[in-house]
C-alpha positions, 0 to 999 in steps of 0.5 A: 480516627473520628470516633463519631464516623459510623462505618458500614459494612457493604452489606449494610449499605445494600440493605439500607439502600434496599429499604429506602427504595422498597419504602418509595411507594412509587417504586413498589408499582411501577410499569417499565417499557424496554426491549429485552436483551440477555434473556435467559429462561432457567431451568428453575422456570425463572426468567432472567433479562435486561430491559434497555432503551437509547439511554440505559439498562435495567436488570429485571427477573420474574419468578416462575409464579408469575412467568407461568401466566404469560401467553407468550415466551419473551425473546431477545429484541422484543419490546415489552412493558413489565409491571412490578416493583423495584428492589435491590439485590443485596449481594450484588448491590444492583437495583433491578425490577421484579416483574409480575406481569409482562405484555408486548409493547404495541403487538398483542401477547396472544398474537405473539404467542400464535406466531411463536407456536405457529413458527415452532410447529411448522419447522417441525413439519406438523402442517406439511402437505405430504402429511394431509390425508384426502377426505372421503368421496361419499362418506356414510357416517361424520363425526362432529366435535363442537358445542351442542348449543351453538349455531355451528351445530345446527348450521352442519346438520341442516346443510348436511341434511339438505346435500346428503341426508344419506349421512349419518351426523354423530355429535360429541359435545365439547367446550369451545371456549375457555381454559377447560376446552382444549382438554375436552376437545382432545377428548372427543378426538380420542374417542373418534379415533379410537371407535373408528365409528365415522369416516370423517371428523369436523372440529370447530365452532362459530366465530368470536374474538381471539380470546374466544377462539384461543382454544384452537391455538393450543399446542396439545390440540394442534399436535392431536389433531395432526395425529388423527388417523381419520381425515379431520376438517377444522372449521373454526370461527369466520372466514377471516379467522385462522387458528393453528388447528386449521393448519394442523387439519386435513382440510380447513374450512372458512366456516361450520357451514363450508365444513358440512359442504366439503364433508359430504357431496351434493345428492344432486350433483351425484345424480347428475353425474350418475346419469352422465355415466349411464349415458356414456355407458349406454353409448359404449354398449350400443357402439360395441353392439353395432361392431359385434354385428358388422363382424357377425355380418362379415363372418356370415359372408365369408367362404367358409360359411357360404361354400364350406366344400370349397374351403375343405378342398383348398385346405386338402390341396395345401395338405397334399402340397406340404406332404409332398414338400416333406416327403422330398425334404426326407428323402433328399435329407436320407440320401445325403446321410447315406453318401456321408456314412459310405465315405466314412466306411470307405475310410474305415475300410482303407485304414483296417488291418485286415485290408493291408493283409488282403494284399499279401501282408501279415501280422506277426504275434508273439506268444503273448498275443502282442503285435511284433513290430521290431526284430528286438521284440523277439529272440530266437527259439521263441514261438511267433504266430502270423495272421493272414486273411484266412487263419493263422500260422504258427512258427519258431524263430530260427534266426534273426537278421537286422537290416543294415539301417538299424545297424 
């Protein structure tokens, strides 16, 4: 064995390679582009993934402190450019990039974040038309959430004053740009929802870049807008600008000026509608009066009014005829019932024991009063009685003779 030969452990070798890699100035700050695969969003907040292209792969990690600054959530298949340093993970001997920044390759980070959040909220039904509340026809108070110094609030006040000066504008000043804007806008929504001092709310601002309007793509703000109990109009930017707040609101206006037009009616249009309604009511009333006059004329010319005595005579004759028919019907029913009763009485008479006795027969009773139907029911010496049509005869049994048929 060669005593001059130096034997390294695996750890020593990996640490040596790590130090040489980290000493390389080029690898201390490098930008690598590739496609994300094997992406893991760890519960600690760290991101683990692999960057790959047609020829190879590179392990990558982004710690939570850097991941929290991302405007979007990385996904598998996304092409990105990562900036960071190259180092070696001693335990595995694998070199990797420790990413500190990440941006989409070819598509802006804000645009990707916008699309990702839009898909998420849409899948939850937050933008569903069934959740939208109708705007009031004639609001008395309109709440406005915007910057107090911007052109948006001046446009809203001017247009509402011209279209419908009877509505009162209540302004809640708010930040509309920057990291603190979403929280400020949410406080304004909370105020109007709690106070219920307005009939409809306008939230918005004037135009700007996607960065300027980004506060209106905040997830918490979108959820608060969708949860409003009051109808809400979102008016953010210009006609071509769409924010997620627009989708969550009950109505989207292309500009703050358009929001004012949607919030209140045009006084001139209302007057025109009222005039049309008034004319229609006058016409309906005229037709109704004409109908009543014609009806009154027909009634005044009827026989009951022009010659009431004839009308009374006709009714008296009709009453007499009805009375006669009723009497005849009653007499007929009485005769029928009387005949039916006589027939029933005749049947009862035929079945009566007295009727049989009147024809020369009598009924025999023992001393207890029971009818004697057979010679077996009495004995010689017993007392019996006979019922005749005009009384009773008592007797004593002297002899009993049975008929031959009974033995």
